[in-house]
C-alpha positions as CSV (number, residue, x, y, z in Angstrom):
1,M,7.0,16.5,5.5
2,G,5.1,19.6,4.2
3,Q,6.4,18.8,0.7
4,V,5.0,15.3,1.0
5,I,1.6,16.5,2.1
6,G,1.6,19.2,-0.6
7,L,2.4,16.7,-3.4
8,L,-0.3,14.3,-2.2
9,G,-2.9,17.0,-1.9
10,V,-2.2,18.6,-5.3
11,C,-2.3,15.3,-7.2
12,L,-5.6,14.3,-5.6
13,V,-7.1,17.7,-6.4
14,L,-5.8,17.7,-10.0
15,G,-7.4,14.3,-10.5
16,V,-10.8,15.6,-9.2
17,L,-10.5,18.7,-11.5
18,A,-9.5,16.5,-14.5
19,R,-12.6,14.4,-14.1
20,R,-14.9,17.4,-13.8
21,S,-13.3,19.1,-16.8
22,G,-14.5,16.3,-19.1
23,R,-11.3,16.5,-21.1
24,F,-10.2,13.0,-20.3
25,P,-11.7,10.0,-22.2
26,E,-13.6,7.1,-20.5
27,G,-10.6,4.8,-20.8
28,T,-8.4,7.0,-18.6
29,V,-8.6,4.9,-15.5
30,P,-7.8,1.5,-17.0
31,A,-4.9,3.0,-19.1
32,F,-3.3,4.7,-16.1
33,N,-3.7,1.6,-13.9
34,A,-2.1,-0.6,-16.6
35,F,0.9,1.8,-16.9
36,L,1.3,2.0,-13.1
37,L,1.2,-1.8,-12.5
38,N,3.2,-2.8,-15.5
39,V,5.8,-0.1,-16.0
40,S,6.2,2.4,-13.1
41,L,5.8,0.0,-10.1
42,P,8.1,-2.6,-11.6
43,A,10.8,0.0,-12.3
44,L,10.5,1.2,-8.7
45,V,10.8,-2.3,-7.3
46,L,13.7,-3.3,-9.5
47,R,15.7,-0.3,-8.4
48,A,14.8,-0.4,-4.7
49,M,15.2,-4.2,-4.1
50,H,18.5,-4.2,-6.0
51,R,19.9,-1.6,-3.6
52,L,18.4,-2.8,-0.4
53,E,20.7,-3.8,2.5
54,F,19.0,-6.1,5.0
55,A,20.1,-6.7,8.6
56,P,18.8,-9.8,10.6
57,G,17.6,-7.5,13.4
58,L,15.1,-5.9,11.1
59,V,13.1,-9.1,10.6
60,V,10.4,-7.7,13.0
61,A,9.9,-4.7,10.6
62,A,9.6,-7.1,7.6
63,A,7.1,-9.4,9.4
64,A,4.7,-6.7,10.7
65,P,3.0,-6.0,7.3
66,W,2.3,-9.7,6.9
67,L,0.6,-9.7,10.2
68,L,-1.3,-6.6,9.2
69,F,-2.7,-8.3,6.1
70,A,-3.5,-11.5,7.9
71,G,-5.4,-9.6,10.5
72,A,-7.3,-7.7,7.8
73,V,-8.4,-10.9,6.2
74,L,-9.8,-12.2,9.5
75,F,-11.3,-8.9,10.6
76,M,-13.1,-8.0,7.3
77,R,-14.4,-11.5,6.6
78,L,-15.8,-11.7,10.1
79,L,-17.4,-8.2,10.4
80,G,-17.9,-7.3,6.7
81,P,-20.9,-9.6,6.0
82,R,-22.5,-8.5,9.3
83,L,-22.6,-5.0,7.8
84,G,-24.3,-6.4,4.6
85,L,-21.2,-5.9,2.5
86,T,-20.8,-7.9,-0.7
87,R,-17.9,-10.3,-1.4
88,E,-16.4,-7.6,-3.7
89,S,-16.6,-4.9,-1.0
90,V,-15.1,-7.2,1.7
91,A,-12.2,-8.0,-0.7
92,A,-11.7,-4.3,-1.4
93,L,-11.5,-3.6,2.3
94,I,-9.0,-6.5,2.8
95,L,-6.7,-5.1,0.1
96,T,-6.8,-1.4,1.3
97,A,-6.9,-2.0,5.0
98,G,-4.4,-4.8,4.8
99,L,-1.8,-2.8,2.8
100,G,-0.2,0.4,4.0
101,N,1.2,3.3,2.0
102,T,4.6,2.5,3.3
103,A,6.6,3.9,0.4
104,F,5.3,7.2,-0.8
105,V,4.0,8.4,2.6
106,G,5.7,6.1,5.0
107,L,9.3,6.7,3.9
108,P,9.2,10.5,3.9
109,M,7.2,10.5,7.2
110,A,9.8,8.2,8.8
111,S,12.6,10.5,7.6
112,A,10.8,13.6,8.9
113,L,9.7,12.2,12.3
114,L,12.5,9.7,13.1
115,G,15.5,11.1,11.2
116,P,18.1,9.1,9.2
117,S,18.2,6.1,11.7
118,G,14.5,5.3,11.0
119,V,14.7,5.2,7.2
120,P,16.4,1.8,6.8
121,V,13.8,0.2,9.1
122,A,11.0,1.8,7.1
123,V,12.6,0.6,3.8
124,V,12.7,-3.0,5.1
125,A,9.0,-2.8,6.2
126,D,8.1,-1.4,2.8
127,Q,10.1,-3.7,0.5
128,L,10.2,-7.0,2.4
129,G,6.9,-6.4,4.0
130,S,4.2,-4.4,2.2
131,F,5.4,-4.9,-1.3
132,L,5.9,-8.7,-1.0
133,V,2.5,-9.0,0.6
134,M,1.0,-7.0,-2.3
135,A,2.7,-9.1,-4.9
136,T,1.7,-12.4,-3.3
137,L,-1.1,-12.6,-0.7
138,A,-3.0,-9.6,-2.0
139,T,-2.7,-10.7,-5.6
140,L,-4.1,-14.1,-4.7
141,T,-6.9,-12.5,-2.6
142,A,-7.9,-10.3,-5.5
143,A,-7.8,-13.1,-8.0
144,R,-9.9,-15.4,-5.9
145,A,-12.5,-12.7,-5.1
146,R,-12.9,-11.9,-8.8
147,A,-13.2,-15.5,-9.9
148,R,-16.1,-16.1,-7.5
149,T,-15.2,-19.8,-7.6
150,E,-12.3,-21.7,-6.0
151,L,-9.2,-21.5,-8.2
152,S,-6.7,-24.3,-8.5
153,V,-3.3,-23.9,-6.9
154,R,-1.7,-23.8,-10.3
155,T,-3.9,-21.0,-11.4
156,L,-3.2,-19.0,-8.3
157,V,0.6,-19.5,-8.6
158,R,0.4,-18.4,-12.2
159,K,-1.4,-15.2,-11.2
160,V,1.5,-14.3,-8.9
161,V,4.2,-15.4,-11.3
162,M,2.7,-13.4,-14.1
163,F,2.3,-10.3,-11.9
164,V,4.9,-7.9,-13.5
165,P,6.0,-6.3,-10.2
166,F,6.7,-9.7,-8.8
167,Q,8.8,-10.5,-11.8
168,A,10.7,-7.3,-11.2
169,L,11.3,-8.4,-7.6
170,V,12.7,-11.7,-8.7
171,L,14.9,-10.1,-11.3
172,A,16.2,-7.5,-8.8
173,L,17.2,-10.3,-6.4
174,L,18.9,-12.3,-9.2
175,L,20.9,-9.2,-10.3
176,R,22.0,-8.1,-6.8
177,P,25.6,-9.3,-7.4
178,F,25.9,-7.0,-10.4
179,A,25.9,-3.1,-10.4
180,F,23.4,-1.3,-12.6
181,P,24.9,1.2,-15.1
182,D,24.2,4.8,-14.4
183,W,21.9,5.2,-17.3
184,L,19.7,2.3,-16.2
185,E,19.6,3.7,-12.6
186,S,18.4,7.0,-14.0
187,V,15.7,5.4,-16.2
188,L,14.4,3.2,-13.4
189,Q,14.3,6.2,-11.0
190,R,12.4,8.4,-13.5
191,L,9.9,5.7,-14.2
192,G,9.5,4.9,-10.6
193,D,9.1,8.5,-9.6
194,L,5.9,8.7,-11.8
195,L,4.1,6.2,-9.5
196,T,3.2,8.6,-6.7
197,P,1.8,11.5,-8.7
198,L,0.0,9.4,-11.3
199,A,-1.4,7.0,-8.8
200,L,-2.8,9.8,-6.6
201,F,-4.0,11.6,-9.7
202,I,-6.1,8.6,-10.7
203,V,-7.4,8.2,-7.2
204,G,-8.6,11.8,-7.3
205,F,-10.0,11.1,-10.8
206,Q,-12.2,8.4,-9.4
207,L,-13.0,10.0,-6.0
208,R,-16.6,10.9,-5.6
209,L,-17.3,12.2,-2.1
210,K,-21.1,12.3,-2.7
211,G,-20.9,8.5,-2.3
212,L,-19.3,9.0,1.1
213,L,-22.4,8.8,3.3
214,P,-23.8,5.5,2.1
215,R,-20.3,4.0,2.4
216,A,-19.7,5.4,5.9
217,P,-20.1,2.0,7.8
218,A,-17.7,0.2,5.4
219,L,-15.2,3.1,5.6
220,A,-15.4,3.2,9.4
221,L,-14.7,-0.5,9.5
222,G,-11.7,-0.4,7.2
223,L,-10.1,2.8,8.4
224,S,-10.6,2.0,12.1
225,Y,-8.7,-1.2,11.5
226,K,-6.0,0.3,9.3
227,L,-5.3,3.5,11.2
228,L,-6.0,2.5,14.8
229,L,-6.6,-1.1,15.7
230,A,-3.8,-2.8,13.7
231,P,-1.1,-0.3,14.8
232,L,-2.1,-0.7,18.5
233,V,-2.0,-4.5,18.2
234,V,1.5,-4.4,16.6
235,L,2.6,-1.9,19.3
236,G,1.4,-4.3,22.0
237,L,3.2,-7.3,20.4
238,L,6.5,-5.4,20.1
239,M,6.5,-4.8,23.8
240,F,7.1,-8.6,24.2
241,V,10.1,-8.7,21.8
242,P,13.3,-8.5,24.0
243,G,16.2,-6.3,23.0
244,L,14.4,-4.5,20.3
245,A,15.8,-1.0,19.6
246,L,13.5,1.9,20.1
247,V,13.9,3.2,16.5
248,V,12.9,-0.3,15.2
249,K,9.7,-0.2,17.3
250,Q,9.0,3.4,16.2
251,A,9.5,2.9,12.5
252,T,7.6,-0.4,12.5
253,V,4.5,1.1,14.2
254,L,4.7,4.2,12.0
255,Q,4.7,2.0,8.8
256,I,1.8,-0.1,10.1
257,A,-0.1,3.1,10.9
258,M,0.2,4.5,7.3
259,A,-2.9,5.1,5.2
260,P,-4.1,2.5,2.7
261,M,-1.7,1.8,-0.2
262,V,-2.6,3.5,-3.4
263,T,-1.6,0.5,-5.4
264,A,-4.1,-1.6,-3.4
265,A,-6.9,0.6,-4.8
266,I,-5.5,0.1,-8.3
267,L,-5.3,-3.7,-7.7
268,A,-9.0,-3.7,-6.6
269,A,-10.0,-1.7,-9.6
270,E,-8.1,-4.0,-12.0
271,H,-10.1,-7.0,-10.5
272,E,-13.4,-5.1,-10.4
273,L,-13.6,-5.3,-6.6
274,D,-15.7,-2.3,-5.6
275,P,-13.3,0.3,-6.9
276,E,-15.4,3.1,-5.5
277,L,-15.0,1.9,-1.9
278,A,-11.2,1.2,-2.5
279,V,-10.7,4.8,-3.8
280,L,-12.6,6.2,-0.8
281,M,-10.4,4.2,1.6
282,V,-7.3,5.9,0.1
283,G,-8.8,9.3,-0.5
284,V,-10.1,9.6,3.1
285,G,-7.4,7.5,4.8
286,I,-4.4,9.6,3.6
287,P,-5.5,12.9,5.2
288,L,-6.5,11.1,8.4
289,S,-3.2,9.4,8.7
290,F,-1.3,12.7,8.9
291,F,-2.9,13.1,12.3
292,S,-3.3,9.5,13.5
293,A,0.2,8.2,12.7
294,P,2.2,10.8,14.7
295,M,-0.2,10.4,17.6
296,L,0.4,6.6,17.6
297,L,4.1,7.2,17.3
298,S,4.1,9.3,20.5
299,W,2.9,6.2,22.4
300,V,5.9,4.1,21.5
301,H,8.5,4.0,24.3
């Protein structure tokens, strides 16, 4: 757990220092974002989904992230305009509050706090929950928000189908009957491993805390939903599911309580949806989640 926190912190700080050094060109952010979304993330998805073993009893863990995103859509669209937030800012909050960092923070935290029995549940919540939501509903949300006008169903479907991580997901499922050669496993792992450090580096590169105070109401809205309200709602709903193992409840709540997904901020930036607010959600949410998530986990019985 300490190694995870150390990696996240170092990468964020390196990004901040890199921006202040002036040694990186103006096109740094778009170039990094393009690499992460079109190379590193697809490699991670292709390897993870090809190896995933799913048990029917884990359907609750897979469904919870979909509920999280649906709730974010309703919550932010209802309260966002009342705070005077623009369409782009509301969309940025939906993406970041509706998607959790269930892979790079959630999986190590599940391993540290729940042991080996909690990891398979956390993997299902990440791959069949968070990632699928990001590749489908979140991509559609971002596309519609950027277009400013109603898009046809054909256009929206094309947006999802042309999203490279989604293509990697489909390919991984089609190739499940076939074993990957060792060299391909190694290549995919190395490319996928770049996602966490580079994504957090670019978040730090864009992080400007001097803009924190004016964004405090929007941040409070997004983070209170992501780190507190949504996990409590999911915890309450799980109490009504009969025969659910304690570790499934624990891992599901823990994944829902994760900080905003780094890739969600990248998706917001790619669609020009208030990237400053999206970055603040991630940059502020990650440190807060190290305290809020274990606290919420202690309430699961």
